[in-house]
N, C-alpha and C positions, 0 to 999 in steps of 0.2 A: 389544186387547192380549193377547198370549199369556201362558201361566202363568209364563214367565220374565221378564215385564216388557218385552217388545219390542213396539213399535208400528210397523207397516209403513206408511210414508208415501211419497208420490210428488209430484214436480213434473212437470206435464204441459204441454208446449209445443206447441200446435196451430198449423197453418197458418191465417193470418188473411186474411179477405176484408174490406177496410176498408169499413165501413158496411153490410155484408151480415149482419144478425143471424141470419137463419135458417141460412145456410151455416156461420157460426161456431158456432151451437148444435149443429149436426149433428156438426161436428168434435169439439166438447167432449164430446158424448154418446158418440161412438165411443171416444175416449181414456178416458173414465170406465169404459166396459165393459171395455176392455183392462186398465185398472188393477184392476178387480174380479177378472178372471180371474187376475191375478197375486197376489191376496190382499191388495191394498192396503186399508187401513182409512180413510185420509184422503188425498185428492188435491187439490192446489191448482193453479189455472190463472193465467195472467198478469193483470196489471192491465187493466181495461176489455176483457177478452178477448171479451165478447159483441159489442161494437161495433167493436173495434180501437182502439188508443190514439191513432192519428194521424188521427182524423176531423176535427180542427180545429173550426171554428165550426159544423159539422154537429151537434156535441154539444148545441147549444142548440135544435135543431129538433125540434118535436113528432113529426114523422114518424119520425125515428131513435129518439127516446126511447120512443115507443109501440111501435115494432117491437122494441126491446130488452126492454121489459116483457113483451111477448107471447112472445118467444123464451125468456125466462127461465122463464115459467110452463110453457111446453112442455118445457123442459129438466128442470125439477123433476119433471114427470109422467113423462117418458121414462126417467128414471133411478131411479124409485121402487122398483124391485125389486132394485137393486144393493145389496150389503151393505157400503156405504161412505158416508162423508160427503165432499161436494165443496165446494170454495171457488172461486167464480167472480167475476171483476171485471165490474162494470156501472155505468153512470151512472144514478142514481136520483133522482127528485124527492121532496122531502119539504116539503109546504107549497108555497111559492113559490121554494124554493131547490133547486139541483142539487148533488148530492154524488157524489164518486168513491168507490164502495163495493165491499166484499167481501161476497158473499152466501154464507152457509153453509147448505147444505141436505142432507137425507138422508131416505130412505124416503117421498118424495113430499111433504115439507113443508119450508118455509124455517124454519130454526132461529133465525137471527138475521142482522142486517145491521150491518157495521162500517164507518163512514165514515172516509175518510182524514183524518188530523189535520193534517199539515203540507203545505200547498199551495205548490209552488215558483213563484217568479216571477223567474227569472234565466236568462241565456244562452238556450239552446234551450227551456227550460221556462217556460211562462207559463200554468200551469193555472188560476191565479186569474181568468183571463179567463172561465172557465166554471164552476169549482167553488168552493164554500165549504168552510171547514174544519169538521171534525166535532168539534173540541175542545170539551169540556164537555158534549157530548150524552150523556145518561144516562137510563135508565128510560123511554124513549119507544118508540112503535111506528110502523112504517112500512107503508103499503099499496102493494102491487105488483099491479096488476090486481085479481084476485079473491083475492089472498093477503095475509096480514098477518103481521108478524113483529116481534120486539124489535129496537130500533134504538139503537145507542150505541157510543161508542168504548171503553167499559169492559167489553164483553162477552167472556167466555171460554166455552169449550165443553168438555164432558167426554164422551169416548167410551171405553167399556170401562174406566173408571177412570183414563184418561189425559186430563189437562186441557190444552187448547191455546188459544192466542190468535192474533190476526191483526193485522198492520199492513201498510201499503201503501207501497211504493217509498221516497219521500222520507222517510217516517217513520224509516227506518233510519239516514239520513245526518245527522240532527240531533244536537245535544249530548246530549239525554236522550230516546232513542227511546221511544215508547209501550210497546214490548216490555219495557223495563226495569221498568215498572210492572206489566205483565201477568204477568211472571215472578215478581215478589215477591208478587203476588196469588195465585199458585198454578199458573200455566201452565208446564208443563215442555217444551212444544213450541210454537214460534212459526212461523207461516206468513207469508211476505211475497209479495204479489202485486205484480209490478213491470213497468215498461216503461222500461228504462234503456238509452239508445242507447250505441253503442260509441264509444270514443275511445282513442287510443294511451296505453297505461299504465293505463287505467282499470280493466281487468279484474283486474290484480294487487291494486290497492287494494280492489276489491270483495271479492275472496277474503279478504283480511285483515279487512275490515270484518265480513263474515259470521262468520268464524271467531272473531274477538274478541268479537262480541256474544253468540255462543253460549257463550263462555267466561265472559264477565262476568255473564251471566244464569243460568249453570249450566243451560243448556237445549239442546234440539235446535233447529236453525234451518233451515227449508226455504224456499229462495229460488227464485222462478220468474219469469223475465222474458220479455217478448215476443220473438218470433222472426220467421221468414221470413213475408212477407205484409204486414207493416206498411209504410206508405208510406216510400219512400226519397227523397222530395222534398228533404229536407235532412239526414236522419239515417239510420243503419243500425242495426237491432236484431238482435243475434246469437243470441238464444235462450239466455241464460245460465240454467243451472239448477245450484243448489248445495245440498247437504245436509250440514250440519255438526252436530257434537255436542261440547259442552264444549271448544271450541277446535280440534277436529280435523275436517277435511273428509273426510266419508265417501264422497261420490259427487259427480260433476260431469258435466254434460251437455257434448255436443260443440258448440262454438261455430261459428257461420256455417254450420250445417247447413240444407239445403233441406228436410229431412225432419222430420216430426213426431217428438217425443221424449217418452219416459216414463222419468223418472229415479226409480228406486225404491231405498229403503234401509230397513233395520230400525233404529230408534233405541231406545236402551236407557233407557226411562223409569224403570225401577227404579233403575238406577245413578245417574241424575240426582237422584232422591230421596235416595239415600245421600249424594251429594256435598253436597246442600243441608243435610242434617241435621248433617253434620260441619263445615259452614262457618258459624261463628257470625256473621260479618259479613253473610252473606246473610239469616240469621234476623232480624237487627236491622231489615232493611227490610220484613219481612213484616207487622209490626204496623200500619204506616201504609197498607198497600195494601188497597183495596176494589175489588170488581168484582161483576158479575152472572154467575153460572155457569149455562149452559144445558146440561142433561144429555140424552144421547141413547142409545138402545139400538140396536145393529145386529145383524142375524142373523149367525150364524157364516159366514164366507166361506172361500174356498180359501186355505190357507196351505202354502207349499212346505215340504218337510222340512228344507231348509237355509235359513239366513238370507241375506237380501240385504245382506250386510255382511261385509267381510273380517275374519277373526279371526286376529290376529297370533300365531303360535306362540312368538315371542320378544319379548314386549312390552317388555322392558328394553333391547332392542338395536334401534336404528333399521335398517330394511331398506335404505334408500338409502345407498350407499357414501359419498357426499359428506357427508351428514348424520351418518353414523356417525363419520367422521373428525373432524368438528367436535365431536361429542359427546365423543369420546375425549380430545381436547385440553382440553376444558372440565373433564372429570372429573379429569384429571391436575392441572389448575390448582387445583381445589378441594381435592383431597387434599393437595397439596404446601403450599398456603397454610395449611391447618389445622395441619399438622405444623410449619411454620415458626413459626406463632404460639405453639405449645406450647413449642418449643425456645427461642424468644425470651423467653417468660414465665419459664421455669425457669432460664434462663441456661446451659442445657446446650449444649456444643459437641461432644458425642459422642452417637451413636445406635447402638443395638445391634439387629441384625436376624438372626433365625435363617433360614438359607438352605438349603432342602431340594432345590432344583432343580425345584420344582413351580411351578404358576401363581401361587398366592397369595403366596408368599414373593418370587417374582420381581417381582410388581407392587409389593409393599411396598418392596422395595429400590430400584426405579426411582423411586418417589415420594420416598423418603428422599434419594436423590441429587439429585433436582430441588429439594427443599426446601433442601438444603445449598448448592446452586448459587445459589438465590435469595437466601439469606442471606449469600453471599460466604464461606462456610466451606469449609475444606479437606475434600475428599472422604475423606481418610484418617481423618477423625473418624467416618466411618460404619464401624462394626465389623461385618462380616459373618461369622457363625459357622456353619460346616457341622458337623453333629453326627451322623456315621454311626452307624447302629444295626443291629439284627438284620435289618431288611428293606431297608436302603439298597442300591440297585442301582448298577452302574457308570455307567449312563447319567445318572441324576440327580446322582450324585456329581460326575462330570465337568462337567456343565452348571453346577452350583453354583459350582465353582471357576473355570470359564472366565468366567462372568458377573461374578463379583466382581473378577477380575483385569482384565477388559475395562473395567469401570466405574471402576477405580482406587481402590477402597475397601480398607480394611484387611482382610486375609483371615486368619481363624483357623479351625483344625480341632480340634475336641474330640470324640473318639469317646466314645460313651456305653455301649458294650457291657459293659466291665468294671464300671462303676459300677452299671449296672442288674442285672448278674448278682449282684453283692454285695448290692444292696438286696433282690432277690428271695429270696436265701438268708437274709437277715436277717429277712424277714417270713414265711418258711416257705412260699414259693410253689414248688411242684414244678418241676423243670427242664423237664418236658415240657408244662407248663401253657401254654395259648394263649388264656386267658380275657381279659376286659376288664382285669383287674388287670395282666396281662402287657403289654398294649398301653398302658394309661394310665400305668404306671410309666415307660415311655420318654418319653411326652409330658411328664410332670411333671418328669422329669430334665432334659429340654431346657429347659423353662421356668425351672427353678432355675438352670441354667447362665447363661441369658440375663440373669436378674435379678441374679445375683451379679456377672457381668462388668460390667453397667451400674453397679452400686454401686462397683466397683473403678475404673471409668473416669469416674465422675461424670456418667454419661449416662442416657438413658431407653431402655426397650425398646419398639420399634415392633412392634405386633401385626400379624399376617398374615391372621387369620381373616376370611372374607367373609360377606355377608348370607345366602347360601343355607345355609352351615354353621350360622349362628346360628338360622335358621328351623327346621332339622332337629335342632338340638342335636348336630350331628356335630363335636363338639369335646370334649376332655377338660377337665372342670371343674377349675379351678386348674392347668390345663396350658396347651395352646395357646389355651384360652378366655380366658386372662389376659394382659395386657400393661400398659404405662403409657400407650399411645395407639394405638388400633386404626385404621389408615388405610383398611382395606378393609371396615369394618363395614357400610357401606351399599351395597356393590358386589356384585351377585349373580354367581354363578359363570359364567353364560353371558356376562355382560359382561366379567368378568375376562379370559376367553380373548380377546375382541376387543381389549381394551386392550393386552394383551401382544403380540397380532398387530400392532396399530397401531404399537406401539413398535418392533417389528422392521421394519416397512415404512418407518418414518421414521428409523431409525438410520443414522448416518453411517459407523459402523465396520462393516466386513464381518464381522469375527469376532463382534461382539455380535449382529449381525443373524442370523447362522447359529445361534448358541446360542439366541436367543429363539425362533426358528422351531422348533427341536427341542423346546424346552420346551412350546410350544403343542401339538406332536404327541404329547407324552407322556401316557399315561393318568393320570387323577387318582387319587392314592393317598396314604394317610398313611404307607405303608411301615413298618408296625409289625409285620408278620409276615414271616418269612424269605422270600427270593426263591425262585422255582421252580428246578427242576434246571438250567435253562438260564441262570440268573442274571437272569431277567426279573421284572418286578413281578407278584407273586402276589395281592396284595390290591388289587383295583380297586374304588374307592368306588362307582361307579355300578352295579356288579353287586350290591352289598350294600344300598345305600340307595335306588337307583333313578336313572333318568336326570335329570340336572340341568335339562335343557330342560323336562321335565314339571314338576319341583318349582318351578322359577322361574315357570312359567305359573300353577301353583296359588297360589304365594305372591303374585304380583302381583294376582290377582283376589280373593284373600282380603283383602289390605291395602288396595288402591286402589279396588276395585270393591264390596267388601262382599258378595260372592256367597257363597251356601251351596254345599255339595257337589254338589247336583243340577244347579245352573246351571253350575258349573265343569265338570262332566262333559259336559254338553250342548255347551258351547263347545269343550272340548278335543277332542271327537269330530270336529268340523269343522276345527279348527285343525291337528290331527295326522293327518288322513285320509291313509292310505297309508304312514304311519310307525309308528303304534301302533294296535292294535285296542282295542275298548272294554274288553275284559277286562283288558288290560295297564294301560290308563289308570286303571281303577277300582282295581286292586290298589295302584298307587303313590299314588293319591289317598288311599286309606285309610292308607297308611304316612305320608303327609304330615300328615294330620289328627291321627293319634295322636301322632306325634313333635312336631308344632307345639305341642300342648297340654302334653305330658309334659315337654318340655325348656325350658319358660319360665323355670325357676329359673336356668338358665345365662345367659339374657338379662337377668334381673333384676340380675345381678352383673357385667354387661359393662362394660368400661372406656370412657372417652371416645373419641370418634372423629367425624370430619366426616360430615355428611349430604350426599350428592352428588345424590340424585334425589328423586322424590316418594314413595318407599317406604323406610322404615327401621324398625328394631326397638328403638331406644334406649328404655329404660324411663323416661328423663327427658323424652321428648318424644313420639315418634310412636306407640309401642305400649305401652299400660299395661294389663297383664293380670295377675291374681293367679297365682302359681306353682301353686296348687292348684285352678285352674279345671277343671271337668269337660268332657270331650269327648263325653259320652254323647249329647247331642242331635245333634251332627254325625255321630257314628258310626251312630246310629239312622237318620238320613236316608240314609246310604250303604247301610244294610241293605235299603232299599226300592228301590234302583236295580238 
């Protein structure tokens, strides 16, 4: 396991010669060497890969069993110099009983043998004709030729600080798989040796099963099934290989391939530990779990500079268009239902939204309109107020008005220039001052207008600020930071853009569609400083605080992954290769850390709002941090990078 907590694992699918143990051992050894060259630390092979799964009654013959034992001994010797652990399937005798086993070996010795717990006896599966269940076996030893090893269903193994467990094929398909117990006993990675034949529709179910078991056990799950070479007398084995982590498929082998395959991925063992620490339900199961841990030390192997793992640069936004569309619809539904409940509870038939012509206020207005539609309320009860100030441009002003008119809400225009000029004169702010006081006075004036109009109309103010702004504190305290219900509070900026784009793509009205698309194309800005000589936006947020795609990446991995700055930088280099250099990423990461800590006081006073995803900053639920917490340790780590 590397210093960032990644363990490189592999599912190896060899060509099989049924009942030819020497040939199978040679294929396994070659794939193990290939895995070692790739930097793999643990590699798993299919069920009964030494003999072939489809040997039938030959599995009871001493000739085959003796040959399997001898081939296994030879395989252990042949791979003794490889810096990895291997898991191979073999039929093994223990006393007078035959077991379907997973053999774990490394550095020339067998570390342990795990027997299959659940032996199928239905349809095409009739393994209990040959094998006994390993259920209840614990604390025993097994002899294989001249070798001896621990034998039991409760064994787990630790390599480089990463603990893993093993189960075999059918074990995964039962109501309570052995891996559930192995995970609560400490295993963060589960390897499954399988020989599961193909059937129409079965593969989709298998993918779901593997993904769900990895999610349920908060583990990485490496599934390796028999492939080409197994007998096709009655069945076909397609060589399924799957690597999943906490509900997500990381890598998948090619099905129906005639070639041998090595499926490699880096699994994040450190993050799995973080997830288990924060999940109190998982911790409840730990107390009852017992197992025997076998530790091993491996020499340092070859590790590529980049991970065998895709690092998503936009973790809040699904990459697949169909999935993204589905996600957008769901988020709108959550936001609108939350607001509808608040309107219903308060009895308000009016909602007030400040409309700037930017992304956040557009999303808030769309959500508010949907909530009114769901409640059967007249859209004219949505009071949209545009409040032109010193930095308002013609583009955003026009878009604000066109959007409100197109949606059929009540449109009000209340300029703030005169009120702010008088206020600045009253407090003694020089006319040429462009400090935070100049900017914040405008934000607070707008908030005062919204609150007062809401009082006049007997309504509530719908907040527009998003998750990214809350993380960075890019909001005026008691200005746009405040509202009566913040519908965007858990939606990051990168996702806000896609939500508005989705609304444009699905809009029935051509005018609304055109306006929304222009809003998406408008640079993000608070428009608190005067426009440039050409009347264009002079104050672009991302020039000042940094690219939101970087900050959202930092935020996601701070909240959801529990990563420190060094690991975030390591992943960001790979995720944004070709877009940002390391110096740029490091600069904005420092900005993120500093602002995330310093601006907590704004989040401590944030209004109610619906949680839409797995990451949020509400002080009442997802993120509880003192406002005077020090960032010193995080900044010192950045100084070393």
